[in-house]
C-alpha positions in Angstrom: 0.0 0.0 0.0 3.0 2.3 -0.2 2.4 3.1 -3.9 1.9 6.8 -4.8 -0.6 5.7 -7.5 -4.3 6.4 -6.9 -6.1 3.5 -5.1 -8.6 1.8 -7.4 -12.2 2.3 -6.2 -15.8 2.2 -7.5 -19.1 3.8 -6.6 -22.5 2.1 -6.4 -26.0 3.3 -7.2 -26.2 5.1 -3.8 -23.1 7.1 -4.4 -21.2 5.0 -1.8 -17.5 4.4 -2.7 -15.5 1.3 -2.1 -11.7 1.4 -2.0 -9.3 -1.4 -2.8 -7.4 -2.7 0.2 -4.3 -4.5 -1.1 -2.6 -7.6 0.5 0.0 -7.0 3.2 1.1 -8.0 6.6 0.5 -6.2 9.9 0.7 -6.6 13.6 -2.8 -6.9 15.1 -3.5 -6.0 18.7 -1.7 -4.3 21.5 2.1 -4.0 20.9 2.7 -1.7 23.8 1.4 -3.8 26.7 -0.8 -0.9 27.8 -4.0 -1.9 26.0 -6.8 -4.1 27.1 -6.0 -7.8 27.7 -8.5 -8.8 25.0 -6.1 -7.1 22.5 -3.2 -9.4 23.5 -1.0 -11.1 22.6 -0.3 -9.1 19.5 -0.1 -11.3 16.4 1.2 -11.0 12.9 -1.6 -11.3 10.3 -1.2 -11.9 6.6 -3.9 -10.2 4.4 -3.5 -12.4 1.4 -6.5 -11.5 -0.7 -7.4 -8.0 -1.9 -10.9 -6.6 -1.1 -12.9 -3.5 -1.5 -14.0 -1.7 1.7 -16.7 1.0 2.0 -15.2 4.4 2.5 -18.1 5.2 4.8 -20.7 3.4 7.0 -23.9 2.1 5.4 -26.3 5.0 5.6 -30.0 5.1 6.6 -31.0 5.9 3.0 -29.0 2.9 1.6 -30.5 0.6 4.2 -34.1 1.9 3.5 -33.6 1.4 -0.2 -32.7 -2.3 0.3 -34.9 -3.2 3.2 -37.9 -0.9 2.8 -37.7 0.4 6.3 -35.4 2.3 8.6 -34.8 1.1 12.2 -32.5 3.9 13.2 -33.1 6.1 16.3 -31.7 9.3 14.8 -34.0 10.0 11.9 -34.8 13.6 12.5 -33.7 16.4 10.1 -33.4 16.6 6.3 -29.9 15.0 6.3 -30.9 12.0 8.4 -30.6 9.7 5.4 -26.9 10.5 5.3 -26.4 9.4 8.9 -25.3 5.8 9.5 -28.0 3.2 9.9 -28.0 1.9 13.5 -30.2 -0.1 15.9 -29.6 -3.3 13.8 -28.7 -6.7 15.1 -26.8 -9.5 13.3 -29.9 -11.1 11.9 -30.9 -7.8 10.4 -27.5 -7.5 8.9 -27.6 -11.0 7.4 -31.0 -10.3 5.8 -29.7 -7.0 4.4 -26.7 -8.8 2.9 -28.9 -11.5 1.4 -31.2 -9.0 -0.3 -28.3 -6.8 -1.5 -26.5 -9.8 -3.0 -29.7 -11.0 -4.7 -30.3 -7.6 -6.1 -26.7 -7.1 -7.3 -26.1 -10.7 -8.4 -25.5 -9.6 -12.0 -24.2 -6.1 -11.4 -20.6 -5.6 -12.5 -18.1 -3.3 -10.8 -14.8 -2.7 -12.5 -15.8 -5.3 -15.0 -16.3 -8.0 -12.4 -19.2 -9.6 -10.5 -18.9 -10.0 -6.7 -20.6 -10.3 -3.4 -21.2 -8.1 -0.4 -20.2 -9.1 3.1 -19.0 -7.9 6.4 -15.3 -7.4 7.0 -13.5 -9.8 9.2 -11.9 -8.4 12.4 -8.5 -8.7 10.9 -9.5 -6.9 7.7 -11.2 -4.2 9.8 -8.1 -3.5 11.9 -5.8 -3.7 8.9 -7.8 -1.0 7.1 -8.2 1.1 10.2 -4.5 1.2 11.0 -3.7 2.0 7.3 -0.1 1.0 7.6 0.4 2.7 11.1 1.0 1.2 14.5 -0.2 3.9 16.9 -3.3 4.2 19.0 -5.0 5.8 16.0 -3.8 6.1 12.4 -3.2 9.8 12.9 -1.0 9.3 16.0 -1.3 8.8 19.8 -2.7 12.1 21.1 -6.3 12.3 22.3 -6.5 16.0 21.5 -6.3 15.2 17.8 -9.2 12.8 17.8 -11.8 15.5 17.3 -10.6 16.1 13.8 -11.0 12.4 12.9 -13.9 10.9 14.8 -17.2 11.5 16.6 -17.1 10.3 20.3 -18.6 11.2 23.6 -16.6 14.4 23.9 -17.7 16.0 20.6 -20.8 14.3 19.2 -23.5 16.3 21.1 -25.3 13.1 22.1 -26.2 12.0 18.6 -24.9 10.4 15.4 -23.8 12.7 12.5 -23.7 12.4 8.8 -21.0 10.0 7.5 -17.8 11.3 6.2 -17.6 14.7 7.9 -14.3 14.1 9.7 -10.9 13.5 8.1 -10.2 10.2 6.4 -7.4 7.9 7.5 -4.3 7.5 5.3 -6.0 4.9 3.1 -9.1 7.0 2.5 -11.6 5.5 5.0 -13.9 7.7 7.1 -15.4 7.3 10.6 -13.4 4.2 11.6 -12.7 5.9 15.0 -16.1 6.7 16.5 -19.6 7.5 15.1 -21.0 3.9 15.3 -19.5 0.6 16.2 -19.4 -1.8 13.3 -20.4 -5.4 13.2 -17.6 -7.8 12.1 -18.0 -11.3 10.8 -16.0 -12.9 13.6 -17.3 -14.7 16.7 -16.0 -13.2 19.9 -13.1 -14.7 21.9 -11.3 -12.9 24.7 -7.7 -12.8 23.2 -5.5 -13.4 20.2 -3.8 -16.4 21.9 -4.5 -18.6 18.8 -3.5 -16.0 16.3 -5.6 -14.6 13.5 -6.1 -15.1 9.7 -7.7 -12.8 7.2 -10.8 -15.0 7.3 -13.2 -14.5 10.2 -13.0 -16.6 13.3 -16.0 -19.0 13.6 -16.7 -20.7 16.9 -19.6 -23.1 17.2 -22.3 -22.2 19.7 -21.0 -18.7 20.3 -23.6 -16.0 20.0 -21.3 -13.0 20.5 -19.8 -11.2 17.6 -16.9 -8.7 17.4 -17.8 -5.0 17.0 -15.2 -2.4 16.2 -14.5 1.3 16.1 -16.2 2.9 19.1 -19.3 5.1 18.8 -20.7 8.6 19.4 -21.2 7.8 23.1 -17.9 6.1 23.9 -14.8 7.6 25.4 -11.8 8.2 23.2 -9.9 5.1 24.3 -12.7 2.9 22.8 -12.2 4.4 19.4 -8.6 3.3 19.0 -7.7 1.2 16.0 -6.9 -1.8 18.2 -9.8 -1.5 20.6 -12.3 -4.4 20.6 -15.7 -5.0 21.9 -18.6 -7.5 21.3 -22.3 -7.7 21.0 -24.8 -10.6 21.2 -26.2 -11.4 17.8 -29.6 -10.1 19.0 -28.3 -6.8 20.3 -29.7 -3.6 18.8 -28.1 -0.2 19.8 -28.3 3.3 18.5 -24.5 3.1 18.3 -24.1 -0.1 16.3 -24.0 -0.1 12.5 -22.0 -1.7 9.6 -19.5 -1.1 6.9 -19.5 -3.2 3.7 -16.9 -5.3 1.9 -17.2 -6.2 -1.7 -15.1 -8.9 -3.1 -14.9 -10.3 -6.7 -16.2 -13.8 -7.2 -13.9 -16.5 -8.6 -16.3 -17.7 -11.2 -16.3 -14.6 -13.4 -18.6 -14.6 -16.5 -16.9 -15.3 -19.9 -16.2 -12.3 -22.0 -18.8 -11.5 -24.7 -18.0 -10.4 -28.3 
């Protein structure tokens, strides 16, 4: 990701943009010994497959277009459609993805067909860190967080429109605050068994990883390495999602 060339991206019918995340290796978790025990031990993760990650969270307008309804708490005002959808549990997310993939089954982006899914926890942290290793991608000072994310100290007790703060070095917005984001991994309390790019799946576990902190959390919860969890049935006005799009292996044959 050190190339100076523009990162490939595409936009969908909603005007949402998805930016290529290239393969690489990073250290996941707490490397300082000062983080939460659930961020330890730090482990080296290989991101072997490229994927496209949404620059912003899924908005209320996007969700409503796919699902025909809007469960979000913060719907007031003319710009509410540009705020992140929230108040959604994992079953809601799974249904949303099913409907979106059915609708877009023959839609081509960059000449390819693909599928929509949640990021794995490893993919999320890799994109959030964006080649850095500090508390946040912009550094280690709490005083700089206001320029990059919405949290308890600056949100005014509500969500805000997506993309108002500065993007991280790889072009992703609101990865530190605004709403926590569902990941595809089941929750376990440490990295003792290491991590892969693919999500961790544990039988009979109902808790899933959520990442990024929210508009009501303190600054420490918005760090790139900070982890939390939610039961699959949990709905919260600070819990939303960000999409991954990945090309499918069985691409259609070229036509004359």
